[in-house]
C-alpha positions, -999 to +999 in steps of 0.1 A: +514-073-120+478-064-116+468-036-092+446-059-072+455-095-062+425-118-055+429-154-043+399-176-037+407-211-024+387-232+001+390-256+030+365-284+037+362-297+073+396-315+071+419-308+100+455-301+091+482-308+117+483-279+141+521-283+143+522-266+109+506-235+125+531-236+154+560-239+129+547-209+111+542-187+141+577-196+153+593-190+119+573-158+114+586-143+146+621-151+136+620-135+101+602-103+111+626-092+138+651-073+116+673-044+127+668-012+105+704-013+095+701-046+078+669-038+057+688-031+025+713-059+028+710-089+004+686-117+016+703-142+039+710-178+028+683-190+053+657-167+038+666-178+003+662-214+012+629-207+031+616-189+000+626-218-023+607-242+000+576-219+000+577-217-038+578-255-040+549-260-017+529-229-028+538-221-065+512-194-068+532-173-044+547-158-075+515-139-080+520-118-049+530-082-049+558-091-024+573-116-048+575-090-075+592-066-050+616-094-039+626-103-075+633-066-082+653-061-050+662-093-031+669-076+002+665-088+037+634-066+042+617-078+010+625-114+017+609-110+051+578-094+036+575-122+011+578-150+037+553-133+059+528-127+030+533-162+016+526-179+049+498-155+057+480-161+024+484-199+027+472-202+063+441-220+051+465-248+040+483-248+074+454-251+098+418-263+101+388-239+098+384-230+135+421-221+138+420-200+106+391-179+120+411-172+151+442-164+131+427-139+108+408-122+136+437-118+161+470-120+143+495-091+145+485-060+125+449-071+121+429-039+127+408-047+157+372-035+161+372-045+198+388-076+211+394-089+175+393-077+139+364-098+126+335-081+108+305-093+087+271-082+074+258-070+108+269-041+129+263-061+161+296-072+178+308-106+168+317-132+195+349-148+182+345-181+199+310-185+184+322-177+149+351-202+154+327-229+164+302-221+136+328-222+109+347-251+124+316-273+125+305-264+089+305-296+068+306-279+034+332-258+016+345-227+032+361-203+007+390-182+019+393-152-004+423-128+001+423-094-015+456-075-016+465-039-027+497-020-029+503+003+000+503+035-022+470+025-038+453+016-005+464+049+011+454+070-019+420+054-024+412+052+013+414+014+017+439+015+045+414+009+073+389-018+083+358+005+079+364+010+042+368-028+036+337-035+056+317-011+034+332-026+002+325-062+010+290-055+022+284-038-011+299-067-031+284-096-011+256-103-036+282-104-064+301-130-044+268-149-039+260-149-076+295-160-087+297-187-060+263-200-070+249-194-035+214-181-028+220-146-013+201-152+019+222-184+025+255-166+022+276-161+053+309-143+054+334-130+078+365-108+071+394-090+088+417-063+075+454-068+079+473-035+076+504-054+064+537-039+054+538-027+018+507-046+008+476-043+031+451-070+025+417-084+036+411-121+046+376-135+042+357-167+049+327-173+028+302-203+028+266-212+024+244-224+053+234-252+028+265-274+028+256-287-006+254-253-022+280-233-040+310-238-063+335-214-078+350-215-113+380-196-127+358-172-147+338-165-115+370-156-097+378-132-125+344-116-123+347-112-085+381-097-089+367-074-117+338-062-095+362-054-067+386-036-090+358-015-105+347-005-071+381+002-056+396+018-086+364+035-099+380+069-102+411+055-118+390+034-142+372+065-155+406+076-167+423+043-174+423+047-211+442+080-209+465+068-182+468+072-144+498+095-147+508+123-171+534+100-187+509+071-191+484+096-204+508+108-231+518+072-240+482+061-243+473+091-264+503+085-286+493+048-290+457+058-300+469+084-324+495+060-339+468+033-343+445+058-359+472+069-383+481+033-391+445+024-398+443+053-422+473+040-441+458+005-442+425+018-454+441+041-480+466+017-495+470-014-516+483-048-505+505-064-531+518-097-517+526-126-540+525-150-510+489-139-502+479-140-538+493-176-542+475-188-511+442-172-521+445-188-555+452-222-539+423-218-514+399-207-542+407-239-562+403-261-531+370-245-522+356-254-556+357-291-547+340-290-513+303-289-506+284-275-476+289-242-459+320-224-468+327-208-435+357-212-412+339-232-386+327-258-411+360-263-429+383-292-423+416-287-405+439-285-436+418-258-452+415-239-419+453-240-418+454-223-452+430-196-440+452-190-409+483-188-431+467-161-452+457-141-421+493-144-407+507-134-441+485-103-438+500-097-404+534-095-419+524-063-438+542-035-420+509-015-415+491-045-400+520-054-377+522-019-364+484-018-358+484-051-341+512-041-317+494-008-308+461-027-304+478-050-279+492-020-260+458-005-256+441-038-247+468-045-220+462-011-205+427-022-196+435-058-186+464-051-163+440-034-138+428-068-126+445-097-144+472-116-126+490-123-159+485-105-192+477-129-220+507-140-240+509-125-275+494-148-301+495-147-340+468-126-355+450-157-369+445-169-333+433-136-318+396-141-312+388-104-315+399-106-352+383-140-361+359-123-385+387-118-410+389-155-415+354-157-431+363-127-452+393-146-465+370-175-475+345-152-491+373-136-512+385-170-523+350-181-533+346-149-554+379-156-571+370-192-578+336-182-592+349-152-612+323-129-594+325-092-602+334-074-570+327-038-559+355-024-538+357+004-514+321+014-514+313+011-477+305+048-474+274+041-496+260+018-470+259+044-442+224+057-435+238+088-418+247+109-449+260+144-442+231+168-440+244+200-426+234+219-458+199+223-472+191+203-502+192+223-535+154+219-541+148+232-505+171+262-508+145+286-518+119+274-494+141+275-463+138+312-456+102+315-444+077+333-466+084+365-447+063+396-448+076+426-466+101+444-445+084+468-421+053+446-424+040+469-452+012+458-474+014+460-512-020+467-528-024+461-565-026+496-578-016+520-551+017+534-538+039+506-524+035+516-488-001+528-489-023+509-464-059+502-473-087+486-454-090+449-457-124+452-475-109+470-505-091+440-520-118+416-507-144+435-527-122+440-558-106+406-559-076+422-576-041+407-570-025+421-539-002+413-510-016+419-476-008+405-442-044+410-432-059+398-399-075+369-416-042+359-434-023+360-402-049+339-384-047+314-412-009+311-407-014+305-370-037+276-379-012+263-404+019+264-382+004+263-347+016+284-318+027+279-282-009+276-272-025+260-302-018+229-323-020+233-361-055+231-375-051+225-412-088+225-419-093+260-405-061+272-422-074+259-456-107+277-452-091+310-443-065+308-471-092+300-496-111+331-485-080+352-488-070+337-522-105+344-536-100+380-524-068+382-545-041+378-518-011+362-537+004+351-504-026+329-496-025+314-531+011+304-525+003+289-491-025+269-507-001+255-532+022+244-503-007+227-485-017+206-515+020+199-523+026+185-488-008+170-482-016+193-451-053+188-443-060+177-479-049+148-501-016+154-517-022+166-552+007+179-573-016+192-601-038+213-577-006+225-559+009+236-593-023+254-602-023+274-570+014+282-573+008+293-609-020+316-597+004+330-570+031+336-596+007+353-620-005+375-591+030+384-581+038+393-618+007+414-620+016+433-589+052+438-601+040+452-634+022+479-615+044+484-585+082+482-586+086+462-553+119+445-543+099+421-521+078+410-550+109+406-572+124+384-545+092+362-543+091+358-580+128+348-580+121+322-554+093+306-574+115+304-606+143+289-586+121+263-570+100+256-601+067+265-583+040+273-608+065+274-636+094+255-650+125+258-628+148+284-643+178+294-624+189+321-648+154+338-646+156+335-608+190+351-608+177+381-627+149+387-602+171+382-572+197+406-587+170+434-590+159+430-554+195+425-541+207+456-558+182+475-536+196+458-505+168+432-501+185+409-475+167+376-485+174+382-522+211+387-513+210+354-495+193+335-524+215+351-551+246+341-531+234+305-532+231+306-570+267+320-572+279+293-547+265+264-568+269+280-603+232+278-610+220+303-636+252+323-632+289+315-634+301+299-602+319+324-581+327+316-544+340+351-538+307+368-549+288+342-529+308+350-498+303+388-503+266+384-508+262+361-478+281+387-458+257+415-468+227+394-459+242+383-426+249+420-417+211+425-420+206+396-395+195+368-418+205+337-399+205+315-431+233+337-444+253+334-411+249+296-415+264+296-450+291+320-440+301+297-412+305+268-436+326+288-459+349+299-431+350+263-418+359+249-452+380+278-465+358+283-495+357+318-509+378+330-480+406+318-457+398+291-432+389+306-399+375+283-372+367+312-348+346+330-374+329+298-383+319+291-347+307+327-342+285+326-374+271+291-365+261+305-331+246+336-346+227+315-371+213+292-343+200+321-322+187+339-353+167+307-363+154+305-327+141+341-327+124+336-361+108+303-351+094+318-319+076+344-341+064+321-369+066+284-358+077+278-394+086+241-401+117+250-421+131+269-391+121+240-368+140+216-391+171+238-390+170+241-352+165+204-348+194+197-371+217+221-353+207+208-318+212+172-329+247+178-343+257+204-317+263+231-344+263+266-330+249+253-297+253+225-272+242+191-285+207+183-271+191+153-288+158+156-268+153+192-279+163+183-314+137+156-316+111+180-303+118+205-331+121+178-358+088+162-349+070+196-350+085+202-385+077+166-396+041+169-386+039+200-408+050+178-438+087+189-438+102+160-457+138+168-445+127+167-409+109+134-416+140+119-431+162+132-403+139+118-377+142+084-394+180+087-391+178+097-354+155+068-345+176+043-364+209+054-348+220+026-325+244+048-305+222+079-299+201+065-271+168+071-289+166+041-312+130+034-321+128+013-354+090+016-355+091+054-355+121+054-378+103+034-405+071+055-400+090+088-407+112+074-434+081+061-452+063+095-449+094+113-463+098+087-491+061+090-500+066+128-501+093+123-527+125+126-506+152+107-525+174+102-494+145+087-475+136+064-504+173+053-506+175+047-468+142+029-467+152+008-497+183-004-479+161-015-449+139-035-471+168-049-490+185-062-459+154-070-438+165-047-410+136-034-388+112-044-416+104-077-433+128-083-461+112-073-494+136-071-524+108-059-548+100-030-524+137-022-521+141-021-559+110+001-562+123+026-536+158+026-551+143+033-585+123+062-571+154+076-555+174+070-586+148+089-607+153+118-583+190+117-593+202+101-562+235+088-574+239+063-546+205+047-553+215+045-590+248+028-579+229+003-557+206-006-586+236-011-608+251-034-582+219-054-578+214-059-615+250-067-622+255-092-594+222-109-601+220-125-566+186-112-553+172-099-586+176-115-621+209-104-636+204-076-661+237-062-675+219-036-697+200-022-667+231-023-645+252-004-670+224+021-675+221+030-638+259+029-632+263+053-661+237+077-648+253+076-614+288+080-628+277+110-648+265+126-616+301+122-603+297+091-581+332+077-578+321+042-570+300+040-602+329+055-622+352+028-608+328+000-614+322+011-650+359+014-656+366-020-642+338-035-663+351-021-695+386-030-687+378-066-678+355-071-707+335-100-691+299-087-689+304-060-715+326-057-745+361-046-736+366-008-742+400+004-730+393+040-738+360+041-718+377+022-690+405+047-687+381+076-688+359+064-660+389+051-639+406+085-643+375+104-630+372+080-601+409+082-592+407+120-592+382+117-563+407+096-544+396+061-553+427+040-547+413+009-566+408+030-597+443+044-593+457+009-590+442+000-625+456+032-639+490+024-625+488-013-637+469-013-669+488-044-682+496-062-649+510-097-655+495-110-622+458-115-619+444-082-607+416-100-589+441-115-565+457-082-557+422-066-553+412-095-530+443-090-508+437-053-506+400-058-497+412-080-469+436-053-457+408-028-457+384-051-439+411-056-413+415-019-410+378-016-401+382-043-374+411-024-360+390+008-361+361-008-342+386-022-317+402+012-312+368+026-304+361-002-280+394+002-262+393+040-263+358+044-249+348+048-212+315+029-215+328-006-220+328-029-250+299-030-274+292-056-300+293-043-336+259-031-346+258-051-379+269-082-360+241-077-335+216-074-363+229-106-380+228-125-347+193-112-341+181-123-376+197-157-371+180-162-338+146-152-351+150-176-380+158-204-355+126-197-336+141-177-307+126-145-293+143-114-307+159-105-274+167-140-263+203-140-249+208-106-265+245-095-265+249-069-238+275-042-231+303-055-210+327-034-190+360-042-173 
């Protein structure tokens, strides 16, 4: 039974014999007078006969709470309650309108607000005789809603008095008007609360002053019931998905966890079913001989039946059957709040929430019939939101700001390391030196801005040039950065390299004369990042080692990174962990961040969630302190990233965007890319496609491979930009040339499928091989399958097994299938098709689980929304015309 019963019938100016009312009153008095001693006795024969007569005349009596109580316990008391409630709720059938008004206003247990219990929109006292005449003379429909609750719910939620019902109905009156198709100002209503037995309820009369206006449909009744349920049970509904009691909470949680576990088994397993394979083969053959759209809605009935049969065969899989049962449990937990009857279970093929699987069945059959090469299990490559909680390797040695020597000491070219000289000395000599002079500090303020000033790249450039001409190596380095990122000047890699080269030469000259751990660290950074020289990790490691051995905290951090990745030194997580610890002990927040990840993942140390959280928090506040001092874009990027993900601090998207935009305006490509992700995220509340494309384009133009890949996908699919395959291929190619293995994989797919670009097997194999060599499991699997099948390339069993083995080692179940069935007698394409269907079904279940486990209603799948929007625009509709909205129960 639902927790709220809502009836909405009507009477229309048609008098019914008043003797029915007399009979009712007489009968009612007889059945209600029961001695307490007989309450628990079985219902009398007379009561049973009377109930049978009521059920014959009013079959929907079975929807009442009282009927449920009577069926569970057919006692004298429950029989009496049922008879009373049945006749009470059918009074509109037993009398004419005027009598019905009098009845609901004055009957026993109507809570009276004076001489009667009637109330309406106005607080002014109602004159019963006038209302009776008004309603009795109305020539149009008069609806007679009745709203019932269980006694325990009414008492618990405060709906056991007329005042609460008056407030509720006044709040809901415009919803009634909308659903009854009545202009709000024309709506008239009267109601009375009956504090009845186990199930208090409210009677209403609703009509329009325009007798020709208004009608009510079954969906409208459900919407009115839904609105009342939301309002009455609003506190309960906030917790409905976790249950209203501890037991239901436990059961609901168990159902969700069970469904999650089943979905995992579905998504991580194969589906071997000869029945499905046979049906797919049959469907593939039949589809070859039909023209027109090959979609479920366009197929003839016999072919639809085959598709349904395939879906129902899938439902026989133990994993799918378990998932479907759990899904129905979760759905019913929501529906039972306000539905009279829960929908009867139907076969999976007939469940509308899963209808998308039918078109997937057809697509698989078409692929089989046309012998198309398929790419399995690569959905992860389509996600724009790649993990980005670590700095990219090429950014590693630029993340720690170009800090001053510890103690803010200056390092002249040919004087003791800590000797301070007047600014004019180096300016006059032009000899290489390192000095945080007044002019250099001012230039950095113009470059990064401050709390009071916006960045002024033109002023920064002028001051850096003056400092560089005076021999300050720090200014030379900053000029290289300005030309590399296009800050106040046109981006020019050659000029940037030239300034970096001058800076490195100056650092080397200073180091030759003065043995400075700070200079050693800066030289190591430039070799590691390839600034002004070829990138050389081994050379960088040597310089870092010299500085780290003398306890330079940033050198320790940078050297730890080389040991962690095995760049220029043999990979050694233990040494990396030790060096990060030394650096963190000297309050380097970057080191705390890396330590936190190692504790979190159990790399180089035992897993320790507590230590991970402490180090993430220390890192966040350390970055914040440094950023307040320097306004460095790399620090702003880190802070934005941590605020956006809630790492080391509370999640704060607004604050994250603030930091990211500051960094992005300073040319930080990682911040630009991340802003693109933030503004494309449909669930974050800050979606702004125009800004997303702007920042992704800036990042892509600045050479960020992830941004090039993400932007390429937008142009490939025509999402938020006009579809442009040539532009997509250009961006994928740029990303691929930056060794983005996912971009290489996408290029391989495009050239091999030959659907939107001319088929080019040679180019496809080239890009897939490059991607596979970088460890991309999807490319490894695709290459293995290509060489095993021998359709587009010569069969090469040895190469196939090599690539499939590498892919399977990374958990690719499709690759493992081919390794386990190298000489399968059945067509592997059919088994793969069945498995793809299983995995697609697991994604539908996953989306449904999110929908049913959330507290903000149902939301249409984002990809589906985009497809619908694209289709509407193609048909000439406005983009937001009849946009799918969130709906809640």
